[in-house]
N, C-alpha and C positions, 0 to 999 in steps of 0.2 A: 504491501501501499504505499504510505507519505515515503517511508523508503524500500531497502530491496530488504532488510534485516527484519518485516516485519508485515511478513506475508501473509500471517494470518488478522491481523490487524487492521476494524475497521475504524477510523481517526475522526477528532471532535474540533474542527480550527476555530482560537476564540473567539464568544462571543463579545459585545458589550451591549448588559440589560438592563433592566431601570426599575424592578418589582420593589413595590416596597418596604425594605427593609423591617419598618417597626413597629410593619405586621404584628398584633398581640393573636398569641395564639393561647385559645384553653380546652375543656377538657370534650365542648360543645360545638367546638367549630366545625368537625368534622360532618354534627349532620346536617350543614347546610348544603351538601352534596347531593342529589336525587340521580348517582349514577345508577347507569345499568348492568356495568362488570365491578366487583370487590376482585381485587388480586392484595394478598396476602403480602405482604413484604419484611423486608428481613436487613437493616443497614450494619455491618460490618465498617466498623474503624481500626482502622492500623498505624500502627505510627512507633516509629523508632526510640518512642517515648510517650509520658504518661499527657504527653499534650494533647488533651481530646476537649469535641466541641460537648459542649447540655446535651441534655434531654429537649429542654426546649428547641433549641437550635434546629435539632433532627426532624420533632413534629414541625416546626416551621419550618421548613424546608420541604418535608413528604405534602404540608399542603401549598407549597405555592405550585409546585409539579400539580398538583389535584389543580387549583384553579388550569392551569394552560388546559390540562386535559379534559373538563366543562366548560371553557370556552369563559370563561370567568373571572381570566385574568382583566385587572385596572387595564390595561395597555394596548386592548382589545378595541377599546375604546376610539380610540383613536387611530383604528387599521388601515390604509390606503382606500377610497373609497371605488377602488377601482375591480378589491376582491370582498368588500362586504358581502354582498351575496354570494361566496365559496364557501364563508368560513363554516366551518364542522365543528357539532360535538362530540365527542370522544364517547364522552360519557361512560371514563373509564374515572374507579377511586382507586385510589394504591392507600390500604392500611396498616400500620407498626400491628405485629403477628403479634397475635399477644398467649400460644402455646406455643413453647422449642418443641423442636423432634420427641423428645421423650412425653413431654405431656405436663411438663412444668409453665406456671406461670411465666412471663417473659415480658419484658419492654421491646422487643424486638429490636434491642439491639443493642451491638456486641461492641465487646473495647480491650483487642489483644495488643501489646507492647512488640513485635517482630524484632527481628534480630535484622530484618532485613533492611539497607539505609536504601537501594534503591533494586526495583526490580531486575534490574537489566545491572548485576554484579560486576560487568568483563564489558566491553567495547567492544563492539558488532557483535554480540552476538543475543540470541533471538530471547525475550523479554520471559523470564522464568516463570509467570505463573500456576505452572501446576506446585510449582515447589513452593509457596507463598498458599493455595491454596491445602496443603495437606500439611503446612504447620499450621494452619486454623483452624485447618479441622479437630488437628489434635487438641486446641485449647478450649474450644467454644460447641464443637460436637456436627457434625455431618445436616446442614439445613438439604432437605432435598431439591433440587431448583424447579422441577415438579412438581413443584406446592409451594416454594415460598418464590420470590421475585428478589433474589439475593441483587442486594445491593453495597456495593467492597471499593473501597477510599485506600487508598496507597498511593505508596509514588511511585509510578514508573515510571518509565525511560521522558527525558528534557522534550517540551511542545508536544505531550500527549493529552490533554485535556481529561476528556473521561473516553469511552472504547466498550466497542459488544465485539468477540472471537469468532472468529469462520473459520473455516475449514478450506482450505482453497484449491483441496481436492473432491470435497462436493460440490458438482457443479450443476444447476438450472437446462431446463430442458434446451437449450439457445449455447448452453457448453460453458458458461463464463459463472464465479462462483457465488453459492447460493448464498444466501442472505439467512440469517437464522428468523427463522425455529427450526432443526433439525435433529432429531435420534442418536444421533452420535455423528461424533466428527475427532480427530487429531490434533494434537496439539503437542508439539516437544517430542512427540513417539511414541505419549499416552495415546490408549483409543476413550475417549469420555462418550457417556452418554446423557441423554437430558435431565436426569437424577444429577450431572454434576453441578455445582456449586457456580462454575465458573458458563456457566449458558448465562447466569446476570448480564449484571452489567457493571464495569469498572470506571472508577473515577478520583482524578487525582486530587489526595488530600488535600493536599496545597491548596488549591481552590476555594474547601472550603474553610480552610483556616485563613486566610486572607483576603478572600472578595467571592462573596455569599452568593452574588445575582448571579457569579460565569458559573456555580457548582449546580445553582437549578436549573441554568437554564443548557446546560452541559447536559444533566441528568436528562430532562425534556426530551432532549434531542437523541439521548443515548433510548433512552425506551422506544423511543419510534423504531430505531432498528430491532430492538428490540420483540415488538410489536409488527415485525417483518417487514417494513416500508423503510425505501433505500433514499439516495438525497438527493433533490429535484435535480439536478443533472447526473439522477446513475450512478455508477456504480462508482464513476471517478475515473481518474488518472491519478496516479500515484495519491489516490485520496483529494487530489483540491479539482474543481472544476477545470478541465478540460483546455488546450490547444486552441491556438487559431486556426491554425493547421486541419484538426477537426471539426472546429465549426464550420468551417468549408465543405468538408466532405460530410455532415450532420446537415446543411443547408440544400447540400448535392439530393441526398435523401427524403427532404421535406418536397424540394421542387421534380423529381423524378416523381414521387410516389403521393402526392398532396394528402404529406400527415402522417404521421410517427406509424410505421411497420415495424411486426416482428420477424425480424429474420436473421438468422442465425452469420449477424453481421459487427460491426466494431456499434455501426449505430444504435442496438440492444443494451453495449454496456453502457451508452450513456443514458437509457434511459430509466425511468423511475417505474414507467408500464401506467403511472394515473391520467387521466385524462385534465382533468384542470389545475393540474400544476405546470404550466408554462416551463420549455426546460432552457436552461439556459447552462454559459460556462462562462461567466463575467463574472464573481464577486464586486457585488456592484449594493453602494445603499441609494443607490439610485432610484426613487419610487416614479420616474416616466421609461424606467430602461424599459426599449423595445429591443426583442430578437426575432428575425424570421414574423415579422408582422407583426406578433402576439407584447405584450407588457407585460413581464415578469414577476412574478408574485414575491419582491428582496426579500419576507415581512415573517414569510416561510419556517417553522422551528426546524428543517429540515432544511435547508441550505446556508450557504453561509455567506457573510456581509462583512463588512471592515469597522464601524462602529455602527451599526443600527439593528435597532432593539427585532430580534426574531417574535409573534406573538399572534402568530395561526395555524393552524392547520387547516387546509380544504376537507370538503366532501367524501368527495373519492378518499384520499389518507384515512381519512376515519373508516369510510366502507372496506379499506383494504389491513386496516389494524383490527376491522370487529369481522375481518375472513378468519382470520389468524388468532383469533381465540374465541372461535367456533371451529377451528380445526386441531385434535390432539393431536399434532402433530411438535415433538417440543415439548410435549404435556401444557400446555397453551389453555387447551380447553380445562381440564384436570385442576387449573389454577384458582378456579369461579366459580369451580360449583360446590354446593349445599355440602356435600362431605368432607372437602377439604375446609372448606368453614367453619366446617366444626374443630376440626383434625386441627386447623390452626388460631382455636378460639375466638372469630368471628363473629359464628354464630355460638350462644348458647346453647 
């Protein structure tokens, strides 16, 4: 992806975000969400010292994500008029688990001091997330990825703000690396299944310590990947919007075929396969940006900007996420089932 050594990773670039950092969280906050889907979450904080954020900060973090996934974020009031009719409400609520894997009461938050100063201890080596997870499991137990969304805060390689893991050997019907979810994948020589904690989301802990808004925006973006949606520019090239040369190639397909086409081509790699998210190869804050005759949705949670705050999912993206949640691939359908909500303590 971003670098050849990160073939397994999907990266998120830095976003500038301005959610209300003074939001007060109470025990009744979650009652304001009338969501269709409830997803049990456990947040794992790992650090080399005891410098951990409070439970209140994590609850605030989860609430901020829920605002995004229920189209209740304050910034949505200022979304570009070009896209107000495309705003989608995912109606997904992420709730901290109340029972751990052995049925004990939990806050849904774990804190672990690890010996890892950096996931990639040696230059030019693939980040060893498997080793981190094995250490984490030895300290806090195994939280199955098909029963909990594991959000893991650690200190990954530099320039990485958040990611989901994928397997370059798993291909879609067009021959390109498949997005999560999947039932089995390989990482660092290990064969992992959908119960692995590594099927969750990994976020740079420094963002939570130093820039709360960046951490929440990172989580919203990466959970989108976890729910099976791509960047608005597709799988990307090196984790970034594609080159001008490819843009010309893309334009050729647009002009030749009259619109997006599904072919075994480089074109498809750059497509997110969602009709209401105009494609772009440019990282921009320009709300009037036009490419191939369409105004680009630069405020979309799944694109890259320079300083502009991202604010919305589209209806097409919501449909894609719901399709993922209603497909048992990767255990996503099990996560919000009544049986699992009882197991994780979200239903008494």
